[in-house]
C-alpha positions as CSV (number, residue, x, y, z in Angstrom):
1,M,18.1,-5.6,12.1
2,C,14.6,-6.6,10.3
3,D,15.5,-4.1,7.5
4,Q,19.1,-5.3,7.0
5,A,18.2,-9.0,7.1
6,C,15.7,-8.1,4.5
7,E,18.0,-6.1,2.1
8,N,21.3,-8.1,2.8
9,L,19.6,-11.4,2.9
10,F,16.3,-12.7,2.6
11,V,15.4,-10.6,-0.7
12,K,18.2,-12.4,-2.4
13,T,16.9,-16.0,-1.5
14,P,14.7,-18.0,-4.0
15,Y,11.9,-18.3,-1.6
16,F,11.4,-14.3,-0.7
17,K,8.1,-14.0,-2.6
18,S,6.3,-16.9,-0.4
19,K,7.9,-15.0,2.7
20,V,6.3,-11.8,1.8
21,F,2.8,-13.2,2.0
22,E,3.4,-15.0,5.2
23,F,4.9,-12.2,7.1
24,A,2.7,-9.5,5.5
25,A,-0.3,-11.7,7.2
26,A,1.4,-11.6,10.4
27,E,0.0,-10.1,13.7
28,A,3.2,-9.4,15.3
29,E,4.3,-5.5,14.3
30,F,8.1,-6.5,13.1
31,G,6.9,-9.7,11.5
32,K,4.4,-7.8,9.3
33,R,6.9,-5.3,8.9
34,T,9.1,-7.7,7.6
35,G,6.8,-8.8,4.8
36,F,6.6,-5.0,3.3
37,V,10.3,-4.4,3.7
38,L,10.9,-7.3,1.6
39,M,8.5,-5.9,-1.0
40,A,10.2,-2.5,-1.2
41,E,13.8,-4.2,-1.2
42,A,12.8,-6.3,-3.8
43,A,11.6,-3.4,-6.2
44,V,14.6,-1.4,-5.3
45,H,17.3,-4.4,-6.0
46,L,15.8,-7.0,-8.1
47,K,16.2,-5.2,-11.4
48,K,15.2,-8.6,-13.4
49,E,12.1,-9.2,-11.4
50,A,8.8,-9.5,-13.3
51,N,6.1,-7.0,-13.4
52,E,4.0,-10.0,-12.0
53,T,5.7,-10.2,-8.6
54,F,5.0,-6.7,-7.8
55,L,1.3,-7.0,-8.9
56,A,0.6,-10.3,-6.7
57,F,2.2,-7.5,-3.8
58,L,-0.6,-4.9,-4.3
59,P,-3.8,-6.4,-3.0
60,I,-1.8,-7.3,0.1
61,I,-0.7,-3.6,0.2
62,E,-4.4,-2.6,-0.3
63,R,-5.6,-5.2,2.3
64,E,-3.2,-4.4,5.1
65,A,-3.0,-0.3,4.6
66,Y,-5.2,0.1,7.7
67,D,-2.5,-0.9,10.0
68,N,-1.6,2.3,11.9
69,R,1.4,1.0,13.8
70,N,4.4,3.2,12.9
71,F,6.7,0.3,12.2
72,V,4.4,-0.9,9.9
73,K,2.2,1.7,7.9
74,N,5.5,3.5,7.1
75,F,6.8,0.2,5.3
76,I,3.4,-0.3,3.8
77,N,3.9,3.2,2.1
78,W,7.4,2.7,1.2
79,A,6.6,-0.8,-0.6
80,L,3.5,0.8,-2.4
81,R,6.1,3.7,-3.5
82,Q,9.0,1.5,-4.5
83,I,6.7,-0.8,-6.5
84,G,5.3,2.3,-8.3
85,K,8.7,3.7,-9.2
86,R,9.9,0.2,-11.0
87,N,8.3,1.4,-14.4
88,A,5.3,3.2,-16.2
89,F,3.1,-0.1,-15.9
90,L,3.5,-0.7,-12.3
91,H,3.1,3.3,-11.4
92,G,-0.1,3.1,-13.0
93,Q,-0.9,0.1,-10.9
94,A,0.4,1.8,-7.7
95,I,-1.6,4.7,-8.2
96,Q,-4.8,2.8,-8.8
97,T,-4.0,0.8,-5.5
98,A,-3.5,4.2,-3.6
99,N,-6.9,5.2,-4.8
100,N,-8.6,1.8,-4.1
101,I,-6.9,2.5,-0.4
102,L,-8.7,5.9,-0.4
103,A,-11.9,4.5,-1.5
104,Q,-11.8,2.4,1.8
105,N,-12.5,5.7,3.7
106,N,-10.6,4.3,6.4
107,K,-8.8,7.3,8.2
108,K,-5.9,4.8,9.0
109,A,-5.3,3.8,5.6
110,N,-5.8,7.4,4.1
111,W,-2.3,8.2,5.2
112,V,-0.6,5.5,3.5
113,A,-2.5,6.4,0.0
114,L,-2.4,10.2,0.2
115,D,1.4,10.1,1.0
116,A,2.1,7.6,-1.9
117,L,0.3,9.5,-4.4
118,R,2.0,12.7,-3.4
119,K,5.5,10.9,-3.9
120,L,4.3,9.2,-7.1
121,N,2.8,12.0,-8.5
122,S,6.2,14.1,-8.0
123,N,7.9,15.6,-11.0
124,A,11.1,13.1,-10.2
125,V,9.3,10.0,-10.1
126,L,7.3,11.1,-13.2
127,A,10.3,11.7,-15.2
128,K,11.9,8.3,-13.9
129,V,8.9,6.3,-15.2
130,N,8.1,8.3,-18.3
131,P,11.3,8.9,-19.8
């Protein structure tokens, strides 16, 4: 229900950005997940959204990457990957964010970063962002 509400309703509202910041800071598992689902859905569906919107999300991803709860970490990872797939500029920023996460030396955060780097450096993604 969380994912469907984000994809089909919340991301289409004018206040989705403020809700990203609010939800991503939540302690409740599905509250926090909602923030990252909104980031990913915006990256996928809001084609005209400015790069600045997504740049503002990257520090949140970096800060919260340690959250090892499955319903959170998978969506932190998904948000990072979807932002990195938008264009060459955001791809580079997402790669840097993943490297910053690795520099935290936090085992819980490493999975988010390593999986994102693997997928962001795949031939398919590189062809998409560097046509």
